[in-house]
Each structure stands twice: as C-alpha cells, then as structure tokens.
C-alpha positions, 0 to 999 in steps of 0.5 A: 576814827568815827566822830559824832559828825559821821552818818547816823544809823536809823532803823524802824521795826513794826507797823500799825501804830506800834512801831519802834524807832532807833538811832545810833551814832559812833562817838570815837570807839563808843556807841550812843543809841536812842530808842523811841516810839508812840504818841509821846516820845521822850527820855524815860531811862538811860543805861550805860554799859561797858564790855568785860570778860565773862566771870564764867569764862574769861575767853567770852565777852560779857557786859555790866550796865548802870541804869538811871530811870526818871520818876514815873517811867518804866523803860529801865529794862528796855534800856538796860537790855539794849545797852548790855546786848550792844556792849557785848556785841560791839566791844564798845562802851554803850549809852542807850536812852529809851522813851516810848508812850502810847495812850490807852495801850492795850495789854496784848500789844506790849509783847509786840512792842517789846519784839519791835524793840529787840528787832531794832537793837538786832539791826543796830548790832548787825550794822555796828558789831565788828566782824569776827575777823578781817584780812586783806591782801594788798600787793604781796602783803597780807593784813590780818586782824583777829580777836584775842584775849587782849582785844584785837590782834593785828599782823602785817605779813609779806609773802617774800619776807614773812612777818613784818609787824604785829600788835594788840589793841583794845578795839577793832577800830584801833587795830584797823588804824594801827595796821593802816599806819604800818601798811603806809610805813612799809609802802614808803620803805618798799618804795625807797628800797626799790629806788635804791635798787634801781640806782644801784643798777 
C-alpha cells in the first residue's frame, strides 16, 4: 500500500508565464494534491472530496466536496472542481489545495490559466485512476479484478480446478493486495501438494 514516502507525481501545463503546476501523492488509498502558479504561489483554498454512488444512477460514481477558502482568495471553485474530478476518477478520498497569483493579470489570460488547471488535473487523473479492469495469467492461474457495486471484485481461478477464491474490496489497491495474498497462499499449497505427490511415488 502506498505511503507518503512513495514517489510524488509532478506535472506542469502551459508556458509564457501562465503555467500551472501540480503535485500529487498517495497516502494509503487517498490522494493529496497541490496546485500552484504565478508570482506568489500560496494556499488560497482547500477542497476535500469523497466518492459515492450517483443519486441519479447508483451504478455510477459521483462525489461530494467540502471547501475551505481563506479570506480574500478566489481559488475555491478551482479546488472544488479538481477534488470532485479526481475523487470520481480514482474512487479515493481526495484533498486539493490551490493557490496562484499573477500581478496585473490581463483578463483575457484567465481562460488560459483555467485550461492549464484542467490539463494538470487530467494528467494527474491519467496517472492515478485505476484501470477499468485488470487480469493476469500466472502459470495455470488467472488473477482478475473488475468493478462491482461494492467497489472492486477480485477472483482467483485455476485452469485445472476452476474457481479458487473471490472477494470484494472498497478500493482497487485493496483488491490487488488481497489477490496477491491469495496467490501467495495457493502457491504454497500447490508446492506442498506437489511435494506430497513426489513423496508418494
């Protein structure tokens, strides 16, 4: 499972003095993101979002966010949009801090900056969102993880004996951890069975 010591994702979008920068780090299954830019980067607003089933369609993922904005700052919508987007995409709890300031900013540059914000969020989403599904064949076994109503369903199947184990987890990372544990356990069982078979001969 990821810890704050793992590699931090860093991305930048835009040039000509209006670049927006972002960093993201996994804290367990959760995600902490910082957005900054301009002449005086700072913390202007912080948003925290968590995923939930959509109210319109329970099979779809949506998210809810809470925002704290410091007096005199206007990054609340930037932080909120980023947190909601990443919570829905990753299925994780997400905290986003945002703070950017350009002296004498021309009004016609605001759309450029907002586009750069959305681009760095897109790049972070691309690198942190779990795959739609995952499967891998190892020896005669198939390991598989797919989305489910409970979060993520994992299964371990053997080409000779069929289904061996399955379960449900809240996050993709937890499902990976569980399926790896089961894989290791069945390897030990299989090796023990082979040894007994050789001794019987």
